[in-house]
C-alpha atoms as one frame of an Amber mdcrd trajectory, in Angstrom:
protein
  79.001  95.064  86.249  75.533  95.397  85.082  74.856  98.250  87.575  76.848
 100.566  89.107  77.294 100.078  92.943  78.790 101.983  96.191  80.811 101.168
  98.769  80.455 102.152 102.503  83.115 101.133 105.019  81.396  99.835 108.086
  83.915  99.679 111.393  82.472  97.448 114.228  83.310  98.601 118.043  86.714
 100.607 116.526  89.162 100.373 119.823  91.689 103.286 118.264  91.219 106.144
 116.404  94.060 106.471 114.628  92.564 103.361 113.066  89.734 105.573 112.254
  91.578 108.195 110.773  93.997 105.663 108.571  90.930 103.732 107.218  89.433
 106.933 106.224  92.848 108.150 104.165  92.708 104.468 102.703  89.038 105.653
 101.780  90.001 108.361  99.854  92.861 106.213  97.881  90.040 103.721  96.887
  87.308 106.933  95.867  85.419 106.230  99.051  83.134 108.394 100.394  81.119
 106.821 103.571  82.513 105.760 106.871  79.851 103.723 109.098  81.123 103.451
 112.861  78.766 101.096 115.047  79.585 101.147 118.356  82.968 102.825 118.547
  84.579 101.993 121.765  86.896 105.459 120.938  86.388 109.275 120.874  87.298
 111.162 118.020  90.108 113.833 118.237  92.615 115.320 116.594  94.504 111.540
 116.872  92.802 110.518 113.814  92.402 113.951 111.727  96.137 113.562 112.418
  95.947 110.194 111.136  93.692 110.742 108.285  95.850 113.415 107.000  94.771
 113.986 103.423  91.832 111.672 103.152  90.038 113.415 105.686  86.248 113.307
 104.054  85.574 109.560 104.876  86.013 110.855 108.790  84.441 114.649 108.689
  81.502 112.903 107.194  81.116 109.491 109.134  77.504 108.452 110.286  77.378
 106.867 113.741  75.300 104.082 114.698  74.697 102.594 118.425  74.053  99.389
 117.306  73.139  97.109 114.944  69.659  97.415 115.503  70.049 100.755 113.961
  72.262 100.388 111.685  69.410  98.342 110.032  67.042 100.647 110.869  68.573
 103.390 108.978  71.228 101.675 106.276  69.398 100.834 102.881  69.138  97.633
 101.424  73.087  96.217 100.651  74.941  93.058 100.591  77.142  92.793 103.708
  80.156  91.451 103.387  82.182  90.972 106.789  86.032  90.448 106.776  87.119
  87.666 109.304  89.450  85.004 110.035  86.437  82.901 111.910  83.239  81.359
 110.496  79.978  82.637 110.727  77.055  80.029 111.425  76.341  78.021 108.141
  78.990  80.285 106.155  82.259  80.033 105.331  84.912  81.515 104.991  86.570
  82.702 101.908  89.079  84.863  99.929  87.800  87.714  99.006  88.397  87.896
  95.507  86.600  84.443  95.533  83.575  86.347  97.362  83.685  89.429  94.987
  83.214  87.304  91.623  80.721  85.666  93.122  78.549  88.527  93.702  79.308
  89.739  90.947  78.252  87.077  88.582  75.438  85.273  90.877  74.138  87.677
  93.280  70.820  88.370  91.975  70.741  92.291  92.894  73.634  92.788  90.049
  72.222  90.668  87.345  69.917  93.421  85.892  70.895  96.549  83.859  70.249
  99.589  85.731  71.154 103.142  86.477  70.810 102.821  90.139  73.638 102.061
  92.635  73.351  99.213  94.941  75.337  99.448  98.469  77.714  97.198  99.208
  78.615  97.612 102.930  82.518  95.964 103.712  82.317  95.053 107.334  85.093
  95.243 109.622  85.694  94.455 113.579  87.582  95.292 116.370  91.468  95.322
 116.829  91.295  92.694 119.760  89.554  89.786 118.112  87.961  91.243 115.241
  84.111  90.697 114.479  81.940  88.355 116.717  79.905  85.370 115.744  76.623
  87.171 116.206  78.400  90.337 114.065  78.677  87.758 111.188  74.880  86.721
 111.542  74.433  89.951 110.119  76.368  89.254 106.968  75.488  87.953 103.588
  79.548  86.656 102.821  81.967  85.876 105.295  85.436  86.615 103.473  89.054
  87.162 103.982  92.400  88.344 103.203  95.019  85.521 102.186  98.378  86.523
 104.240 101.781  84.352 103.271 103.435  84.359 106.864 103.291  83.330 110.314
 101.298  86.665 111.249  98.342  86.327 109.851  96.666  88.983 111.872  95.923
  92.468 109.976  96.287  95.980 111.411  92.372  97.503 110.656  93.421 100.285
 108.316  95.442  98.340 106.291  93.119  95.505 105.989  90.465  97.699 105.176
  93.308  99.673 102.060  93.397  96.027 100.679  89.666  94.847 100.543  88.956
  98.268  98.755  91.880  97.514  97.111  90.429  93.990  95.463  87.117  95.004
  95.100  88.507  97.829  92.339  90.807  95.616  91.150  87.532  92.841  90.869
  84.796  95.656  90.208  86.958  98.446  88.541  86.200 102.295  89.063  87.545
 105.640  87.991  91.545 104.808  88.420  93.558 108.301  89.129  95.531 109.173
  86.730  99.323 109.911  88.315 101.741 112.454  87.126 104.167 109.692  85.491
 101.097 108.270  83.614 100.785 111.599  81.491 102.118 112.273  78.438 105.771
 114.113  79.530 106.585 117.545  78.557 108.984 118.640  76.823 112.178 120.288
  78.320 111.907 123.997  78.343 114.008 125.952  75.960 117.324 126.864  77.037
 118.915 130.044  74.706 122.415 129.083  72.933 121.579 125.461  74.049 120.633
 123.498  71.588 122.478 119.682  72.479 120.940 117.763  68.923 122.256 120.410
  66.584 125.576 120.688  68.597 125.628 116.082  68.865 125.185 116.628  64.468
 128.735 118.642  63.966 130.625 116.666  66.766 129.902 113.466  64.752 130.149
 115.657  61.498 133.719 116.235  62.626 134.323 112.492  63.658 133.841 111.980
  59.880 130.995 110.269  60.644 128.463 110.861  56.847 124.696 112.118  58.072
 123.909 113.166  54.316 121.932 110.078  53.534 118.011 109.647  54.224 118.483
 106.730  56.083 115.199 106.322  59.073 118.455 105.009  61.638 121.847 105.863
  61.504 124.373 106.924  64.332 122.476 110.509  64.523 119.415 108.736  65.334
 120.379 106.055  67.316 122.524 108.687  69.622 119.494 111.717  69.822 117.593
 108.669  71.187 119.905 107.033  73.424 120.657 110.951  75.049 118.022 113.062
  74.509 114.781 110.768  74.752 114.303 110.933  78.646 113.249 114.319  78.454
 116.105 115.597  79.765 116.696 118.441  82.922 117.601 121.808  81.934 121.434
 120.793  83.621 121.283 117.629  81.953 121.208 119.677  78.678 123.652 122.268
  79.524 126.120 119.634  80.668 125.809 117.404  77.120 126.072 120.656  75.309
 129.123 121.548  77.437 130.692 117.999  76.681 129.824 117.795  73.029 131.084
 121.572  72.294 134.334 120.382  74.041 134.832 117.498  72.058 134.139 119.411
  68.931 136.485 121.816  69.675 139.100 119.426  70.623 138.263 117.375  67.416
 139.002 120.566  64.904 142.571 121.591  67.126 143.357 118.736  66.276 142.837
 118.854  62.640 144.565 121.859  62.542 147.662 120.695  63.993 147.697 117.714
  61.936 147.368 120.672  58.567 149.911 122.420  59.777 152.123 119.456  60.372
 151.608 118.320  56.953 152.458 121.378  55.533 156.137 122.043  57.188 156.900
 118.608  56.104
């Protein structure tokens, strides 16, 4: 993309407030803040807030328009992508990925380099019959989400989430860094517990020669296998206990062998 973009979700004549709340939560997952309601058919109460859960931003900062005329009077110029399973007049419905690729590579708004973000409205219709033919007349593109089962009808909030995910996958954004993607922390030290040293002592008692300077030997292999996954404190204690007991048994056996040999 040669210029930044701003995504706005437009829900048209929504029937159930829980879907508005769930859409707000999906928006927070996908880095979208602006939620627009056109002629909603439900009140926004505590149910919507509950469904939004940790994604309240879109819901709380929503903009409501009574009809399309008010929408066009107050919203900025934009590319409007309507999500639907029906064709608009003179417009063929295509998969969302194909539409997004066309917008990015062919729409003149995105062929110029600019620091000014261009608005993209993603429009989704009501839960019963979706967007009407009249609604589709306002869109620049008509797109659908591919399905692979007999039921092609998607829940409104799920459709919104998948649409935003498709856009992010195609056009990018600031991806969230999950805890699992961060560098793992070393285990916290435990006084008196040193499994690496105990492993070395055990191997020496087993008769392995660890004095040779090798990149790979029995000690390095076992250390990597047993300690590479940042074990918990409890796991370190268990490993230490097993190795110490094994070492003690080996030493007792060796001492017994020495006494037995002397008695002969």
